[in-house]
N, CA and C atoms of all chains as a GROMACS GRO file, in nm:
protein
  612
    1MET      N    1  10.901  11.102  11.691
    1MET     CA    2  10.741  11.107  11.740
    1MET      C    3  10.726  11.121  11.905
    2ARG      N    4  10.664  11.225  11.949
    2ARG     CA    5  10.665  11.239  12.085
    2ARG      C    6  10.520  11.174  12.139
    3ARG      N    7  10.495  11.121  12.246
    3ARG     CA    8  10.370  11.078  12.291
    3ARG      C    9  10.336  11.173  12.389
    4PRO      N   10  10.210  11.177  12.424
    4PRO     CA   11  10.136  11.264  12.522
    4PRO      C   12  10.132  11.187  12.650
    5ASP      N   13  10.115  11.286  12.752
    5ASP     CA   14  10.067  11.203  12.891
    5ASP      C   15   9.906  11.274  12.894
    6ARG      N   16   9.873  11.215  13.004
    6ARG     CA   17   9.709  11.199  13.040
    6ARG      C   18   9.673  11.368  13.029
    7ASP      N   19   9.736  11.418  13.086
    7ASP     CA   20   9.711  11.579  13.101
    7ASP      C   21   9.694  11.663  12.962
    8GLU      N   22   9.808  11.655  12.869
    8GLU     CA   23   9.789  11.677  12.743
    8GLU      C   24   9.675  11.628  12.646
    9ILE      N   25   9.641  11.509  12.685
    9ILE     CA   26   9.538  11.447  12.601
    9ILE      C   27   9.423  11.530  12.654
   10GLN      N   28   9.403  11.555  12.784
   10GLN     CA   29   9.285  11.605  12.836
   10GLN      C   30   9.265  11.744  12.777
   11ALA      N   31   9.406  11.831  12.787
   11ALA     CA   32   9.384  11.962  12.758
   11ALA      C   33   9.337  11.965  12.599
   12ALA      N   34   9.379  11.885  12.506
   12ALA     CA   35   9.324  11.901  12.393
   12ALA      C   36   9.198  11.826  12.354
   13ALA      N   37   9.099  11.798  12.446
   13ALA     CA   38   9.002  11.736  12.442
   13ALA      C   39   8.903  11.785  12.292
   14GLY      N   40   8.891  11.900  12.311
   14GLY     CA   41   8.796  11.942  12.190
   14GLY      C   42   8.850  11.916  12.060
   15LEU      N   43   8.990  11.952  12.034
   15LEU     CA   44   9.040  11.948  11.912
   15LEU      C   45   9.045  11.762  11.881
   16LEU      N   46   9.057  11.683  11.964
   16LEU     CA   47   9.066  11.548  11.953
   16LEU      C   48   8.923  11.510  11.911
   17HIS      N   49   8.852  11.570  11.981
   17HIS     CA   50   8.684  11.519  11.914
   17HIS      C   51   8.649  11.570  11.784
   18ARG      N   52   8.685  11.672  11.746
   18ARG     CA   53   8.677  11.714  11.607
   18ARG      C   54   8.743  11.672  11.503
   19LEU      N   55   8.878  11.626  11.550
   19LEU     CA   56   8.934  11.566  11.426
   19LEU      C   57   8.890  11.391  11.408
   20ALA      N   58   8.864  11.351  11.556
   20ALA     CA   59   8.812  11.215  11.543
   20ALA      C   60   8.654  11.215  11.450
   21ALA      N   61   8.597  11.287  11.465
   21ALA     CA   62   8.474  11.291  11.407
   21ALA      C   63   8.487  11.303  11.249
   22ASP      N   64   8.600  11.372  11.197
   22ASP     CA   65   8.630  11.387  11.029
   22ASP      C   66   8.670  11.255  11.019
   23HIS      N   67   8.740  11.162  11.077
   23HIS     CA   68   8.791  11.049  11.025
   23HIS      C   69   8.715  10.892  11.114
   24GLY      N   70   8.568  10.934  11.137
   24GLY     CA   71   8.493  10.837  11.167
   24GLY      C   72   8.510  10.769  11.263
   25LEU      N   73   8.583  10.814  11.393
   25LEU     CA   74   8.586  10.799  11.528
   25LEU      C   75   8.515  10.872  11.606
   26SER      N   76   8.480  10.797  11.729
   26SER     CA   77   8.382  10.858  11.803
   26SER      C   78   8.420  10.769  11.971
   27ASN      N   79   8.358  10.849  12.028
   27ASN     CA   80   8.368  10.739  12.181
   27ASN      C   81   8.525  10.797  12.249
   28LEU      N   82   8.582  10.890  12.250
   28LEU     CA   83   8.703  10.918  12.282
   28LEU      C   84   8.721  10.858  12.424
   29ARG      N   85   8.790  10.774  12.468
   29ARG     CA   86   8.822  10.749  12.622
   29ARG      C   87   8.991  10.753  12.648
   30HIS      N   88   9.020  10.795  12.758
   30HIS     CA   89   9.154  10.723  12.783
   30HIS      C   90   9.188  10.596  12.794
   31SER      N   91   9.284  10.552  12.824
   31SER     CA   92   9.311  10.391  12.845
   31SER      C   93   9.391  10.387  12.933
   32GLU      N   94   9.437  10.269  13.020
   32GLU     CA   95   9.504  10.226  13.126
   32GLU      C   96   9.665  10.286  13.080
   33ARG      N   97   9.683  10.283  12.961
   33ARG     CA   98   9.812  10.361  12.922
   33ARG      C   99   9.826  10.472  12.887
   34ALA      N  100   9.892  10.570  12.967
   34ALA     CA  101   9.877  10.695  12.957
   34ALA      C  102   9.869  10.766  12.814
   35GLU      N  103   9.950  10.729  12.737
   35GLU     CA  104   9.972  10.785  12.598
   35GLU      C  105   9.860  10.728  12.473
   36GLN      N  106   9.779  10.661  12.552
   36GLN     CA  107   9.685  10.570  12.441
   36GLN      C  108   9.541  10.667  12.468
   37LEU      N  109   9.487  10.634  12.335
   37LEU     CA  110   9.314  10.697  12.346
   37LEU      C  111   9.245  10.561  12.298
   38VAL      N  112   9.133  10.543  12.333
   38VAL     CA  113   9.059  10.433  12.301
   38VAL      C  114   8.954  10.485  12.233
   39VAL      N  115   8.922  10.427  12.093
   39VAL     CA  116   8.793  10.487  12.021
   39VAL      C  117   8.707  10.388  11.965
   40ASP      N  118   8.600  10.421  11.926
   40ASP     CA  119   8.502  10.334  11.850
   40ASP      C  120   8.541  10.390  11.716
   41VAL      N  121   8.563  10.286  11.610
   41VAL     CA  122   8.573  10.292  11.502
   41VAL      C  123   8.433  10.242  11.399
   42ALA      N  124   8.381  10.339  11.314
   42ALA     CA  125   8.285  10.329  11.247
   42ALA      C  126   8.293  10.213  11.163
   43ASP      N  127   8.193  10.137  11.125
   43ASP     CA  128   8.198  10.030  11.044
   43ASP      C  129   8.224  10.052  10.907
   44ASP      N  130   8.210  10.183  10.841
   44ASP     CA  131   8.277  10.186  10.721
   44ASP      C  132   8.418  10.243  10.736
   45ARG      N  133   8.506  10.234  10.841
   45ARG     CA  134   8.642  10.310  10.859
   45ARG      C  135   8.741  10.198  10.880
   46SER      N  136   8.883  10.227  10.841
   46SER     CA  137   8.953  10.141  10.867
   46SER      C  138   9.075  10.157  10.930
   47LEU      N  139   9.189  10.097  10.957
   47LEU     CA  140   9.305  10.137  11.029
   47LEU      C  141   9.371  10.248  10.953
   48PHE      N  142   9.351  10.261  10.826
   48PHE     CA  143   9.407  10.386  10.753
   48PHE      C  144   9.335  10.538  10.819
   49ASP      N  145   9.215  10.522  10.870
   49ASP     CA  146   9.149  10.651  10.921
   49ASP      C  147   9.217  10.643  11.055
   50LEU      N  148   9.200  10.517  11.144
   50LEU     CA  149   9.286  10.588  11.256
   50LEU      C  150   9.438  10.632  11.272
   51VAL      N  151   9.515  10.572  11.169
   51VAL     CA  152   9.623  10.643  11.157
   51VAL      C  153   9.642  10.757  11.076
   52GLU      N  154   9.556  10.819  10.977
   52GLU     CA  155   9.544  10.916  10.968
   52GLU      C  156   9.503  11.027  11.094
   53PHE      N  157   9.412  10.970  11.168
   53PHE     CA  158   9.384  11.071  11.275
   53PHE      C  159   9.488  11.101  11.346
   54GLU      N  160   9.585  11.011  11.386
   54GLU     CA  161   9.688  11.030  11.450
   54GLU      C  162   9.789  11.140  11.395
   55SER      N  163   9.798  11.110  11.279
   55SER     CA  164   9.900  11.210  11.207
   55SER      C  165   9.845  11.323  11.198
   56ALA      N  166   9.718  11.340  11.192
   56ALA     CA  167   9.628  11.500  11.187
   56ALA      C  168   9.666  11.554  11.334
   57VAL      N  169   9.632  11.475  11.425
   57VAL     CA  170   9.682  11.524  11.587
   57VAL      C  171   9.821  11.567  11.570
   58GLU      N  172   9.916  11.507  11.528
   58GLU     CA  173  10.050  11.500  11.540
   58GLU      C  174  10.100  11.643  11.452
   59GLY      N  175   9.994  11.672  11.380
   59GLY     CA  176  10.050  11.789  11.247
   59GLY      C  177   9.998  11.925  11.343
   60LEU      N  178   9.922  11.901  11.438
   60LEU     CA  179   9.843  12.012  11.502
   60LEU      C  180   9.932  12.057  11.641
   61VAL      N  181   9.959  11.949  11.708
   61VAL     CA  182  10.010  11.960  11.831
   61VAL      C  183  10.140  11.900  11.882
   62GLY      N  184  10.194  11.817  11.791
   62GLY     CA  185  10.342  11.797  11.803
   62GLY      C  186  10.343  11.674  11.885
   63TRP      N  187  10.234  11.629  11.926
   63TRP     CA  188  10.271  11.470  11.990
   63TRP      C  189  10.181  11.396  11.907
   64ARG      N  190  10.192  11.251  11.894
   64ARG     CA  191  10.121  11.178  11.843
   64ARG      C  192  10.055  11.071  11.954
   65PRO      N  193   9.912  11.063  11.982
   65PRO     CA  194   9.854  10.956  12.047
   65PRO      C  195   9.860  10.812  12.000
   66ASP      N  196   9.885  10.720  12.082
   66ASP     CA  197   9.875  10.612  12.015
   66ASP      C  198   9.714  10.566  12.062
   67VAL      N  199   9.646  10.542  11.930
   67VAL     CA  200   9.493  10.517  11.905
   67VAL      C  201   9.473  10.386  11.878
   68VAL      N  202   9.385  10.322  11.980
   68VAL     CA  203   9.327  10.199  11.995
   68VAL      C  204   9.195  10.189  11.940
   69SER      N  205   9.153  10.083  11.883
   69SER     CA  206   9.014  10.051  11.845
   69SER      C  207   8.962  10.001  11.964
   70SER      N  208   8.823  10.035  12.007
   70SER     CA  209   8.775   9.932  12.140
   70SER      C  210   8.739   9.812  12.066
   71GLY      N  211   8.753   9.749  11.941
   71GLY     CA  212   8.736   9.631  11.900
   71GLY      C  213   8.877   9.540  11.916
   72ALA      N  214   8.959   9.610  11.940
   72ALA     CA  215   9.117   9.528  11.964
   72ALA      C  216   9.082   9.435  12.100
   73PRO      N  217   9.158   9.328  12.107
   73PRO     CA  218   9.126   9.278  12.210
   73PRO      C  219   9.186   9.309  12.339
   74GLY      N  220   9.289   9.364  12.327
   74GLY     CA  221   9.359   9.434  12.448
   74GLY      C  222   9.342   9.587  12.505
   75ALA      N  223   9.228   9.633  12.432
   75ALA     CA  224   9.161   9.777  12.453
   75ALA      C  225   9.139   9.791  12.590
   76ARG      N  226   9.178   9.864  12.680
   76ARG     CA  227   9.166   9.895  12.801
   76ARG      C  228   9.117  10.042  12.806
   77PRO      N  229   8.997  10.040  12.800
   77PRO     CA  230   8.928  10.225  12.818
   77PRO      C  231   8.896  10.226  12.981
   78ALA      N  232   8.930  10.380  12.989
   78ALA     CA  233   8.990  10.404  13.132
   78ALA      C  234   8.905  10.526  13.170
   79GLY      N  235   8.800  10.581  13.107
   79GLY     CA  236   8.726  10.698  13.165
   79GLY      C  237   8.728  10.809  13.014
   80ALA      N  238   8.624  10.895  13.017
   80ALA     CA  239   8.585  10.951  12.912
   80ALA      C  240   8.680  11.072  12.871
   81ILE      N  241   8.736  11.128  12.768
   81ILE     CA  242   8.803  11.264  12.744
   81ILE      C  243   8.705  11.364  12.720
   82GLY      N  244   8.729  11.454  12.808
   82GLY     CA  245   8.654  11.579  12.775
   82GLY      C  246   8.484  11.564  12.817
   83ALA      N  247   8.411  11.680  12.773
   83ALA     CA  248   8.278  11.662  12.788
   83ALA      C  249   8.181  11.640  12.669
   84GLY      N  250   8.088  11.595  12.686
   84GLY     CA  251   8.007  11.542  12.584
   84GLY      C  252   8.032  11.424  12.525
   85THR      N  253   8.100  11.330  12.548
   85THR     CA  254   8.130  11.171  12.525
   85THR      C  255   8.047  11.078  12.568
   86ARG      N  256   8.019  10.996  12.484
   86ARG     CA  257   7.958  10.887  12.515
   86ARG      C  258   8.051  10.795  12.583
   87VAL      N  259   8.028  10.714  12.678
   87VAL     CA  260   8.098  10.590  12.747
   87VAL      C  261   8.001  10.466  12.784
   88ALA      N  262   8.041  10.390  12.688
   88ALA     CA  263   7.956  10.275  12.719
   88ALA      C  264   7.981  10.167  12.829
   89MET      N  265  11.808  11.214   9.009
   89MET     CA  266  11.802  11.102   9.062
   89MET      C  267  11.876  11.009   8.952
   90THR      N  268  11.949  10.939   9.004
   90THR     CA  269  12.027  10.871   8.933
   90THR      C  270  11.966  10.749   8.879
   91ALA      N  271  12.004  10.694   8.758
   91ALA     CA  272  11.961  10.556   8.698
   91ALA      C  273  11.908  10.450   8.779
   92SER      N  274  12.023  10.437   8.875
   92SER     CA  275  11.988  10.329   8.962
   92SER      C  276  11.932  10.356   9.077
   93GLU      N  277  11.915  10.451   9.146
   93GLU     CA  278  11.796  10.523   9.221
   93GLU      C  279  11.691  10.498   9.156
   94ARG      N  280  11.666  10.537   9.064
   94ARG     CA  281  11.531  10.522   8.990
   94ARG      C  282  11.476  10.367   8.978
   95GLU      N  283  11.556  10.303   8.951
   95GLU     CA  284  11.581  10.151   8.950
   95GLU      C  285  11.511  10.081   9.080
   96ALA      N  286  11.584  10.124   9.164
   96ALA     CA  287  11.567  10.097   9.311
   96ALA      C  288  11.413  10.143   9.341
   97ALA      N  289  11.391  10.302   9.315
   97ALA     CA  290  11.269  10.305   9.354
   97ALA      C  291  11.158  10.218   9.317
   98ARG      N  292  11.139  10.199   9.167
   98ARG     CA  293  11.051  10.123   9.106
   98ARG      C  294  11.077   9.978   9.163
   99SER      N  295  11.174   9.920   9.213
   99SER     CA  296  11.172   9.825   9.234
   99SER      C  297  11.092   9.817   9.393
  100GLU      N  298  11.120   9.923   9.448
  100GLU     CA  299  11.007   9.907   9.609
  100GLU      C  300  10.876   9.936   9.588
  101LEU      N  301  10.838  10.005   9.481
  101LEU     CA  302  10.704  10.015   9.452
  101LEU      C  303  10.637   9.896   9.395
  102ALA      N  304  10.727   9.818   9.310
  102ALA     CA  305  10.678   9.678   9.251
  102ALA      C  306  10.625   9.590   9.384
  103ALA      N  307  10.762   9.581   9.468
  103ALA     CA  308  10.723   9.513   9.580
  103ALA      C  309  10.586   9.542   9.680
  104ALA      N  310  10.580   9.678   9.673
  104ALA     CA  311  10.489   9.709   9.758
  104ALA      C  312  10.349   9.660   9.700
  105GLU      N  313  10.351   9.699   9.548
  105GLU     CA  314  10.206   9.669   9.459
  105GLU      C  315  10.196   9.497   9.472
  106ASN      N  316  10.308   9.411   9.485
  106ASN     CA  317  10.280   9.293   9.499
  106ASN      C  318  10.237   9.229   9.613
  107ALA      N  319  10.305   9.314   9.743
  107ALA     CA  320  10.262   9.272   9.848
  107ALA      C  321  10.082   9.313   9.896
  108LEU      N  322  10.035   9.407   9.806
  108LEU     CA  323   9.931   9.472   9.809
  108LEU      C  324   9.843   9.362   9.754
  109ALA      N  325   9.876   9.312   9.632
  109ALA     CA  326   9.790   9.228   9.574
  109ALA      C  327   9.762   9.098   9.642
  110ALA      N  328   9.874   9.047   9.738
  110ALA     CA  329   9.877   8.944   9.820
  110ALA      C  330   9.777   8.957   9.919
  111VAL      N  331   9.782   9.060   9.996
  111VAL     CA  332   9.681   9.070  10.087
  111VAL      C  333   9.530   9.109  10.045
  112VAL      N  334   9.522   9.170   9.934
  112VAL     CA  335   9.395   9.164   9.852
  112VAL      C  336   9.324   9.032   9.841
  113GLY      N  337   9.427   8.927   9.802
  113GLY     CA  338   9.409   8.799   9.740
  113GLY      C  339   9.361   8.720   9.866
  114LEU      N  340   9.404   8.754   9.995
  114LEU     CA  341   9.326   8.705  10.112
  114LEU      C  342   9.200   8.685  10.151
  115LEU      N  343   9.118   8.800  10.086
  115LEU     CA  344   8.990   8.796  10.076
  115LEU      C  345   8.926   8.723   9.960
  116THR      N  346   8.962   8.592   9.951
  116THR     CA  347   8.900   8.526   9.863
  116THR      C  348   8.755   8.450   9.944
  117PRO      N  349   8.652   8.397   9.884
  117PRO     CA  350   8.560   8.343   9.990
  117PRO      C  351   8.604   8.211  10.037
  118GLU      N  352   8.720   8.160  10.025
  118GLU     CA  353   8.772   8.036  10.084
  118GLU      C  354   8.817   8.079  10.220
  119GLU      N  355   8.906   8.205  10.190
  119GLU     CA  356   8.969   8.248  10.326
  119GLU      C  357   8.874   8.340  10.419
  120GLN      N  358   8.761   8.403  10.346
  120GLN     CA  359   8.657   8.472  10.466
  120GLN      C  360   8.615   8.364  10.515
  121ALA      N  361   8.588   8.253  10.469
  121ALA     CA  362   8.472   8.141  10.530
  121ALA      C  363   8.543   8.112  10.650
  122HIS      N  364   8.715   8.085  10.664
  122HIS     CA  365   8.783   8.049  10.749
  122HIS      C  366   8.792   8.157  10.842
  123ASP      N  367   8.860   8.264  10.798
  123ASP     CA  368   8.851   8.387  10.894
  123ASP      C  369   8.942   8.325  11.001
  124SER      N  370   9.047   8.264  10.972
  124SER     CA  371   9.134   8.211  11.080
  124SER      C  372   9.249   8.320  11.135
  125ALA      N  373   9.274   8.267  11.268
  125ALA     CA  374   9.423   8.358  11.311
  125ALA      C  375   9.532   8.369  11.207
  126HIS      N  376   9.546   8.272  11.126
  126HIS     CA  377   9.637   8.255  11.059
  126HIS      C  378   9.629   8.355  10.964
  127VAL      N  379   9.506   8.356  10.894
  127VAL     CA  380   9.478   8.470  10.766
  127VAL      C  381   9.474   8.616  10.839
  128ARG      N  382   9.453   8.609  10.945
  128ARG     CA  383   9.460   8.767  11.018
  128ARG      C  384   9.608   8.814  11.034
  129ALA      N  385   9.652   8.729  11.057
  129ALA     CA  386   9.802   8.722  11.094
  129ALA      C  387   9.879   8.763  10.960
  130HIS      N  388   9.850   8.674  10.892
  130HIS     CA  389   9.927   8.682  10.729
  130HIS      C  390   9.891   8.842  10.651
  131ALA      N  391   9.749   8.847  10.684
  131ALA     CA  392   9.716   9.004  10.663
  131ALA      C  393   9.793   9.117  10.689
  132ARG      N  394   9.817   9.101  10.848
  132ARG     CA  395   9.899   9.206  10.911
  132ARG      C  396  10.061   9.209  10.849
  133TYR      N  397  10.084   9.085  10.845
  133TYR     CA  398  10.229   9.096  10.801
  133TYR      C  399  10.252   9.162  10.668
  134LEU      N  400  10.186   9.130  10.557
  134LEU     CA  401  10.148   9.190  10.436
  134LEU      C  402  10.143   9.326  10.415
  135TRP      N  403  10.072   9.353  10.499
  135TRP     CA  404  10.031   9.515  10.541
  135TRP      C  405  10.166   9.588  10.551
  136ILE      N  406  10.247   9.513  10.652
  136ILE     CA  407  10.378   9.561  10.692
  136ILE      C  408  10.483   9.561  10.610
  137VAL      N  409  10.474   9.448  10.504
  137VAL     CA  410  10.556   9.484  10.383
  137VAL      C  411  10.520   9.585  10.312
  138VAL      N  412  10.392   9.614  10.283
  138VAL     CA  413  10.366   9.718  10.187
  138VAL      C  414  10.420   9.861  10.240
  139GLY      N  415  10.402   9.876  10.363
  139GLY     CA  416  10.448   9.997  10.425
  139GLY      C  417  10.598  10.021  10.427
  140SER      N  418  10.663   9.920  10.447
  140SER     CA  419  10.794   9.898  10.422
  140SER      C  420  10.856   9.943  10.302
  141ARG      N  421  10.806   9.881  10.212
  141ARG     CA  422  10.843   9.899  10.069
  141ARG      C  423  10.847  10.031  10.014
  142LEU      N  424  10.717  10.075  10.083
  142LEU     CA  425  10.670  10.226  10.052
  142LEU      C  426  10.766  10.358  10.115
  143LYS      N  427  10.805  10.296  10.244
  143LYS     CA  428  10.889  10.367  10.339
  143LYS      C  429  11.040  10.405  10.270
  144ASN      N  430  11.090  10.277  10.187
  144ASN     CA  431  11.219  10.235  10.132
  144ASN      C  432  11.197  10.336  10.012
  145TYR      N  433  11.094  10.330   9.939
  145TYR     CA  434  11.055  10.421   9.833
  145TYR      C  435  11.084  10.559   9.846
  146CYS      N  436  11.002  10.606   9.969
  146CYS     CA  437  11.012  10.730   9.989
  146CYS      C  438  11.141  10.780  10.044
  147ALA      N  439  11.253  10.692  10.103
  147ALA     CA  440  11.393  10.730  10.126
  147ALA      C  441  11.462  10.751  10.027
  148ILE      N  442  11.453  10.674   9.898
  148ILE     CA  443  11.519  10.657   9.789
  148ILE      C  444  11.468  10.795   9.705
  149VAL      N  445  11.356  10.829   9.679
  149VAL     CA  446  11.318  10.957   9.603
  149VAL      C  447  11.332  11.092   9.731
  150GLY      N  448  11.358  11.078   9.818
  150GLY     CA  449  11.374  11.203   9.878
  150GLY      C  450  11.227  11.242   9.963
  151ILE      N  451  11.159  11.189   9.993
  151ILE     CA  452  11.030  11.206  10.078
  151ILE      C  453  11.066  11.176  10.183
  152ASP      N  454  11.077  11.328  10.288
  152ASP     CA  455  11.085  11.304  10.427
  152ASP      C  456  10.950  11.249  10.474
  153ARG      N  457  10.838  11.307  10.447
  153ARG     CA  458  10.730  11.266  10.514
  153ARG      C  459  10.604  11.226  10.430
  154ALA      N  460  10.608  11.110  10.381
  154ALA     CA  461  10.484  11.099  10.285
  154ALA      C  462  10.334  11.152  10.350
  155ARG      N  463  10.265  11.194  10.267
  155ARG     CA  464  10.102  11.238  10.283
  155ARG      C  465  10.030  11.142  10.202
  156GLY      N  466   9.887  11.192  10.238
  156GLY     CA  467   9.794  11.120  10.157
  156GLY      C  468   9.827  10.934  10.188
  157THR      N  469   9.758  10.851  10.087
  157THR     CA  470   9.729  10.725  10.109
  157THR      C  471   9.869  10.668  10.126
  158LEU      N  472   9.980  10.709  10.060
  158LEU     CA  473  10.102  10.632  10.097
  158LEU      C  474  10.170  10.671  10.238
  159GLY      N  475  10.121  10.772  10.279
  159GLY     CA  476  10.178  10.816  10.443
  159GLY      C  477  10.088  10.732  10.516
  160ALA      N  478   9.979  10.718  10.489
  160ALA     CA  479   9.887  10.664  10.571
  160ALA      C  480   9.920  10.490  10.578
  161ALA      N  481   9.965  10.432  10.440
  161ALA     CA  482  10.000  10.300  10.441
  161ALA      C  483  10.138  10.285  10.519
  162ILE      N  484  10.261  10.380  10.550
  162ILE     CA  485  10.342  10.381  10.590
  162ILE      C  486  10.306  10.376  10.762
  163ALA      N  487  10.215  10.470  10.798
  163ALA     CA  488  10.200  10.490  10.955
  163ALA      C  489  10.099  10.364  10.980
  164MET      N  490  10.053  10.276  10.897
  164MET     CA  491   9.981  10.173  10.938
  164MET      C  492  10.091  10.047  10.965
  165ARG      N  493  10.221  10.057  10.853
  165ARG     CA  494  10.294   9.973  10.897
  165ARG      C  495  10.380   9.983  11.023
  166HIS      N  496  10.375  10.093  11.060
  166HIS     CA  497  10.426  10.112  11.200
  166HIS      C  498  10.384  10.093  11.324
  167LYS      N  499  10.211  10.103  11.283
  167LYS     CA  500  10.115  10.065  11.413
  167LYS      C  501  10.117   9.875  11.427
  168LEU      N  502  10.131   9.824  11.308
  168LEU     CA  503  10.128   9.684  11.312
  168LEU      C  504  10.231   9.640  11.366
  169ALA      N  505  10.377   9.684  11.332
  169ALA     CA  506  10.490   9.621  11.332
  169ALA      C  507  10.547   9.659  11.480
  170TYR      N  508  10.474   9.779  11.549
  170TYR     CA  509  10.530   9.794  11.682
  170TYR      C  510  10.413   9.786  11.792
  171SER      N  511  10.284   9.782  11.767
  171SER     CA  512  10.197   9.776  11.860
  171SER      C  513  10.201   9.626  11.902
  172ASP      N  514  10.154   9.603  12.044
  172ASP     CA  515  10.128   9.457  12.080
  172ASP      C  516  10.017   9.432  12.022
  173PRO      N  517  10.039   9.268  12.004
  173PRO     CA  518   9.933   9.223  11.901
  173PRO      C  519   9.786   9.240  11.920
  174ASP      N  520   9.752   9.260  12.057
  174ASP     CA  521   9.618   9.258  12.111
  174ASP      C  522   9.581   9.384  12.083
  175GLN      N  523   9.665   9.486  12.058
  175GLN     CA  524   9.619   9.643  12.042
  175GLN      C  525   9.563   9.646  11.893
  176ILE      N  526   9.542   9.569  11.797
  176ILE     CA  527   9.494   9.599  11.665
  176ILE      C  528   9.359   9.527  11.676
  177ASP      N  529   9.287   9.575  11.593
  177ASP     CA  530   9.150   9.543  11.577
  177ASP      C  531   9.149   9.491  11.431
  178ASP      N  532   9.135   9.369  11.398
  178ASP     CA  533   9.158   9.299  11.285
  178ASP      C  534   9.042   9.358  11.184
  179ARG      N  535   8.949   9.395  11.231
  179ARG     CA  536   8.843   9.448  11.151
  179ARG      C  537   8.868   9.564  11.074
  180THR      N  538   8.980   9.637  11.158
  180THR     CA  539   9.002   9.760  11.052
  180THR      C  540   9.105   9.720  10.988
  181VAL      N  541   9.191   9.621  10.995
  181VAL     CA  542   9.273   9.577  10.892
  181VAL      C  543   9.189   9.520  10.771
  182ARG      N  544   9.109   9.459  10.791
  182ARG     CA  545   9.013   9.393  10.711
  182ARG      C  546   8.934   9.520  10.612
  183ARG      N  547   8.910   9.597  10.683
  183ARG     CA  548   8.845   9.730  10.625
  183ARG      C  549   8.970   9.779  10.526
  184ALA      N  550   9.072   9.802  10.577
  184ALA     CA  551   9.197   9.889  10.491
  184ALA      C  552   9.209   9.771  10.363
  185THR      N  553   9.189   9.672  10.376
  185THR     CA  554   9.205   9.548  10.265
  185THR      C  555   9.090   9.581  10.161
  186LEU      N  556   8.951   9.584  10.224
  186LEU     CA  557   8.892   9.602  10.112
  186LEU      C  558   8.855   9.746  10.067
  187VAL      N  559   8.888   9.844  10.116
  187VAL     CA  560   8.843   9.963  10.071
  187VAL      C  561   8.976  10.045  10.024
  188ASP      N  562   9.061  10.078  10.127
  188ASP     CA  563   9.190  10.142  10.091
  188ASP      C  564   9.301  10.116   9.997
  189ALA      N  565   9.261   9.966   9.977
  189ALA     CA  566   9.404   9.900   9.945
  189ALA      C  567   9.381   9.940   9.786
  190ALA      N  568   9.252   9.929   9.727
  190ALA     CA  569   9.231   9.990   9.563
  190ALA      C  570   9.285  10.139   9.540
  191VAL      N  571   9.262  10.236   9.654
  191VAL     CA  572   9.312  10.354   9.647
  191VAL      C  573   9.456  10.371   9.646
  192LEU      N  574   9.487  10.281   9.724
  192LEU     CA  575   9.657  10.280   9.734
  192LEU      C  576   9.728  10.227   9.605
  193ALA      N  577   9.662  10.123   9.562
  193ALA     CA  578   9.706  10.056   9.440
  193ALA      C  579   9.706  10.171   9.346
  194ALA      N  580   9.623  10.238   9.310
  194ALA     CA  581   9.631  10.351   9.214
  194ALA      C  582   9.744  10.473   9.259
  195ALA      N  583   9.725  10.488   9.393
  195ALA     CA  584   9.873  10.582   9.414
  195ALA      C  585  10.001  10.540   9.389
  196ILE      N  586  10.019  10.382   9.366
  196ILE     CA  587  10.139  10.340   9.367
  196ILE      C  588  10.162  10.341   9.207
  197GLU      N  589  10.071  10.281   9.135
  197GLU     CA  590  10.077  10.299   9.011
  197GLU      C  591  10.110  10.443   8.959
  198ASP      N  592  10.042  10.524   8.995
  198ASP     CA  593  10.073  10.700   8.966
  198ASP      C  594  10.211  10.725   9.027
  199ALA      N  595  10.274  10.663   9.104
  199ALA     CA  596  10.397  10.693   9.154
  199ALA      C  597  10.512  10.613   9.061
  200SER      N  598  10.464  10.490   9.015
  200SER     CA  599  10.544  10.419   8.946
  200SER      C  600  10.565  10.505   8.803
  201ALA      N  601  10.430  10.557   8.728
  201ALA     CA  602  10.435  10.609   8.622
  201ALA      C  603  10.542  10.751   8.611
  202ALA      N  604  10.557  10.762   8.742
  202ALA     CA  605  10.609  10.891   8.732
  202ALA      C  606  10.801  10.860   8.746
  203LEU      N  607  10.810  10.739   8.753
  203LEU     CA  608  10.964  10.716   8.750
  203LEU      C  609  11.003  10.654   8.617
  204ARG      N  610  10.892  10.653   8.534
  204ARG     CA  611  10.935  10.600   8.374
  204ARG      C  612  10.986  10.730   8.264
   0.00000   0.00000   0.00000
């Protein structure tokens, strides 16, 4: 499993947003940790959806982001990914 | 597949099924009323057991990369086992127990049936 750097995540912003929407994830943000994404998880979605999103990304671009729900106590969002995202 | 491999595969699926039933059992009204850190930690542990057993099953039957709900359970196991504890949103674990566990149980039953 290869983890991405921040530049790779930013370059794949469009893909990440599309796949995230398919899995009930939204408001993608960078994290203080370079390889992490912080996402909002819809109320009807689970950790299954989060890891399936990671797997879907890996299947397309060859790297696997470490995706963290914004509801996790240690989530540290650090700025929007790409254009058109909502950052609360 | 040899008879002993088939038996080992069945054993792993049975263990996964038992752990899955145990984590669903944590959602009794009494447990929900407490929603303690202990219950949440127990749920995380049981999901790790589920995923570990399914990973073992896949290794025995020669599945390099599981797909579908089995693949998700194995990936969830990796995330729970190797993430810092504060990187996990227990709400998403609970939702997996409420919604995904039933689908996974059916998949495990299908896999077990294929070994008979």
